[in-house]
N, C-alpha and C positions, 0 to 999 in steps of 0.2 A: 708275221708279228703284228702288223697294223690291224689286220682283221681280228686277231685275238684280243688286242687292246680295245677295239670298238665293241666286241662282244662282251668284254669284261665291264666296260662302262655302262652298256645297256643293262647288263645283269645287275650291277650295283644300283642303278636307278630303279629297276623293278623291285629289287629287294627293299629299297628305302620306301617305295610307295606301298608295298605289301605290309611291311613290319612297322611302319610309323604309326604310333597310337594316336597322333593328332588327326590322322585321316579318318579315324573310326568315330562313329556316332552311336549313342545308345539306341537300341531298337526294342526295348521292353521296359515296362514300369519297374521291375525288380532291379534291372541294371542301373536305371537312372537313380533309384533310391540308394543303391550301394555307392555309386559314384558321388552322389550328393553328400552322403555321410562322410566319405573320405575327404571331399573338398572342405566340408565344415571342420573336420578334424585338422586339416592342414592350416586353416585360418586360425583355429584355436591355438595350435602349436606356435604359429608366428606371433600371435598376441602374447602367449605365455613367455616366449623368448624375449619379448620387449618389456615385460613387467619389471625386471630389475633396473633397466635404464629409466623407465618412467618413475619408479620409486625413488631413484637417486635424484631426479629433477622434479620431485613432487611439489615443492614450494613454488617453483617457477611456473608449473602448469596447473596449479590448483584452480585458477579461474576457468580455464578451458575444460577441465575434467568435471567440475561440479562438486558440490559438497558430498553427495552420496558416494560417488566413485572414489573421491579423495579419502573419505573415512574408511572405505573398504580396503584401499591400498595401504593405508597406515596400519590397519589391523593386520593385513598380510605381512607388512614389514615387521611389525612387532612379533608375530609368530615366527617369522624367519630368523629374527635375532635370537629368540628363545631357543630355536632349534640349533643355531650355531653355538650357543653357550652350552647346550645340553650334550651335544655330541662329544666334545673333548672330555667333559667330566664322566661321560659314559665309558669312554675308552680307558681313563685313568682310575676309575673307581674300583673299590674292592668287590669281591664276589658275593658279599653278604647282602648288599642292596641291589644286586644285578636285576632281580625280578621286578623290584619296585621301579627302577629306572627304565627297564624295558617297557613296563606298563605306561609310564609317563611319556616315553618316546612314541609308543603306538598312539596314545591319545593325542599327542601334539601333532603327529603325522596326519591323523584324521581331521583335526581342526585346520591344519595348513591346507589340506586338499579342499575342504569345504570353503575356506577363504579364497583359494585360487579359483574355484568354480564360481563363487559369488562375484568375484571381480570380473571374470570373463563374461558372465551373464550380463552384468551391468554395461560392460564395454560393447558387447555384441548388440545390445539394445539400442545403441547409438552408432549407426553405420558411418556417418560422417566423421565422428570422432575416431573410429578405427582407421579410416582412410588417412586422416591427418597424422595419426601416430605412425602409420606405415611409411608415409612420405618423409618423416623425419630422418635425417642422415645419421641413424644409430647403427653401429656395427654389432651384429649378434655375436655371441660367444661361439667359438669354433665347434664345440660339441653340438650345440643346438642347431647351428647351420648345417652340420653334417647329417644330423638326425632328420631335419626337415627335408633336406635334399633326398635322403634315402627313402623317406616316407612318400615323397612325390614320385620317385621312381617306382615304389611299390604300388602307388595309385595307378600309374600308367600301365604297369604290368597286369594289375587286376582288370583294368579296362580292356586290355588286349585279350586276356584270357576269357573274360565274360562275353566278348563280342566275337570270339573265334569259335566256329562250329567244328565238329569232328572232321568234316570234309575239308574245311579250310586248313585244319591242323595237318591232315595228311598231305595237302598240297604244299604247305610250307616245308614239311619234312622232305618231300620229293624235290622241292625247289632248292633246299639247302644241300641235298645230295648232288643235284645238278651243278650247283655252284662249286662244291668240293671237287667234283670231277673236272670242271672247267679250270679250276685253280691248279689241279694236278697237271692237266695238259699244258697250261700256260707255264708252269714251273719247268716241265720238260723242254718246252720251246725255249725258255730263257736259258736253260743249261746248254742247249745246243748252240744258241747264239753266243753265249759266253765262250764256248770252245772255238767258234769261228772268229770271235774277236781276238782271242789269244793268238791264233794262227796269223791273223792279219797284223797283230802287233809285232810278232816275230819277223814277219816279212818286212814290215816297216823298219825295224831295227837293222836288218841286213842292208836295206837300201840306204839308211842313214850312215852305216859304216862305210859303204862304198863312196858316198858323197864326202865323208871326212877325208878319205884318201885323195879324192880329187881336189879338195880344198888345200891339203898339204902341198900337192904338186903346184897349185896355183900360187901359194905363198912363196915357194922357192923361186918360181919364175918372176914374181913381183920383186924379190930381193935382187935378182940379176938386173931387172929393169931399173931399179933404184940406183944401182951402181952406174949404169949407162947414163941415167939422167944427171947424176952428179957431174960427170965429165962434160956433158953438153951444157950444163948450167955454167960451169967454169969458163967454157969457151964463149958463151953468150955474154958473161960479165966482162970479159976482156974486150970484146967487140963494142960493148956499151960504153966502156971507159974511153976508148978511142973516139967514138962518136961524140961523147960529151965534151972532149977537148976541142974538137972541131967546132961544135955548136957554141962553145964559150968564146972562141975567137970571133966568130961571126956576130955574137951578141954584143961584144965590146965595140965593134965597128958600128953596129946599129945604134948603140947608146950614144956615141959621139955625134951621129947625125941628129938624133933626137934632141941632144943638148942644144945644138945650133937652132933647131926649130923652136925650142922653148924660149931662147933669148929673143928671137923675132916676135913670137907671140906675146912676150912680156911687154915689149915696146908697144905693140898694138893695144894691149890691155891698158897701159897707162893713158894712151890717147883716148880710149873709150871711157875711162874713169872720169877724165876731165870733162868730156862731153856730157856724160850722164849726171855729173854734179851740177852742171849748169841747168840741165833740164829738171833736175830734182828741185833746185831752188825755185824755178818757175812754178813747178807743181805745188810746192809748199805754200807759195803766196796764194795760188788759186785755192788751195785747201783752206787757208785762213779765211779767205772771203766766203767760202762755202760754209765754214763753221759759224761765222757771224750771221749769215743768212738763216742757218738752221736754228741758232739761238733765238733770233727774232721770230721765226715761224713757231718755235716751241712756246715762246711767251704768248704769242697771239693765240696759239692752240689752248694754252692754259686759261687765258681770259675767256675764250669762247666756251670752253668746257665748264668753267665756273658758272657762266650764264646758263648753259644748258642744264647744269646740275641743279641750279636754283629752280629753273622751270620744272625739272623732273621731280624735285621735292614737292613743289606746289601741286603738280599732277598726282603725285603719290598720296599727298594729304587728301586731295579731293577724292581720289580712288578709295582711300581708307574710309572716308566719311560715307561715300556712296555704298561701299561694301557693308558698313554697319547698318545703313538704312535697308539694304537688300536683305541682310540677315533678319532684321526685325520683320520686314514684309514676308520673308519666307516662313518665319515662325508663325506669323499671323495667318498666312495662307494654309499652313499645315493644320492649325487649329480649326480654321473655317472648313477645310476639307474634311477633317474628322467629324465636325458637327454636321456637315452635309451628308457624310456617310451614315451617321446615326439617324438623321432625318429620313434619308432614303430607306434605311433598314426598317424604321418605324412605319413608313408609308407602305413598304412591301408587306410587312406583317399585317397592317390594316387591310390592304387589298386582299391578302390571302384569307383573312378572317371574313371579309365581306363576301368573297367568292364562296367560302365554305358555308357561310350562312345562307347565301342565295341557293347553293346546291341543296342544302337541307330543306329550305323552304320549298324548292321545286319538288324535291322528293316527297315532302309531307303533303303538298298540294295534289300531286298525282295519286298518292296513297288515299287522300280524302276523297278524291273524285272516284277512284275505284271502289272505295267503301260505300260511298253514296250510291253509285250505280248498282253495286251488289245489293244494297239495302232496298232500293226502289224495285229491283227485279224480284227480290224476295217478297216485298209487299204485294206486287202485282200477282205473283204466283199464288200467294196465300189468298188473295181476293178471288182469283179464279177457282181455286180449290173449294172455297166456301160456297161459291155459286153452284158448282157442279154437284156438291153434296145436297144442296137445297132442291135442285132439279130432280135428282134421283129420288129423294124422299117424296116429292109431289107426284111423280109417276107411280110410285108404289101405292099410295093412297087411292089413286084412281083405279087401279086394277082390282083392289079389294072391294070397292063398291060394285 
């Protein structure tokens, strides 16, 4: 059974991986185009289903939609109201004007379709507005929701069909046949296990019946035991009563002895009370002297603390004055530090400019030196060339002679 359940789980997982359209990706341009058209259609259907809710709240969302979309939606609302007024009159009207009303209805339907397409075109031109409308917590009508869901399933089915080759289709069919065969085997195994379970239940019931008989026998024996216990309890009560009488007599004798002890302890207590009263009087006198000393010390403490408080107030006043001076000096230091920073920045900029100018001057000087050297070389080479030409001409004249 466990092996069959494991195989069933593995088969189900493979089936989900094979048949899940989300795992498939378009592999051709035609497939991508078809899926793109279906996705755009789903988007248009979702926006179309939101148009009645948007029209109902048109005054509230006029600023967000803009004047062009608002006017288009108002025109669409106007045509929808005309359609709602025309349909009841079309159903209740006479047969004489049926053709005329049919023509008006067709024309109104065409205008309503054009208005819906125009509104969708304007909304789709603003993707951020479409996202904002979708995020609004508006509930679609149930027919529209059902249709959109069915169209989404159709889109997934088309994607699966477009991406499934004939070989993969045959593999899926074979795979489904294997699954059916495994399900049949598992069903037979479950039926056999159910039969075994029924037999085990019957055996269990027979064992329970035997245990019930044993329990009844035990209950009878417990009743007999209860009768015996009652007799023993009665005997124990009688013995307890006799023991209680004996202990009562012993307790009365013990109470008499304790009474004598109490009288003796009372006499001792009276003597101790007189002694303690004398010591208490002495302690009270001492306590009065200590209280007077404490009052004197408290007065002295108050005087000292008053002087300390005056000194503390003077120190606090001096501290407040110095703190104010410190605040002024801190502000002035901050201003000076800011000015110093500005001056340092200006100096750094000047140094950079000077270094840049020095680099440019060095570069220009080197360039001028190279140009002058090149020009001098050029002049020297030109002078040598002119001299060589003159020598060659002089040699030629000599040979002619």
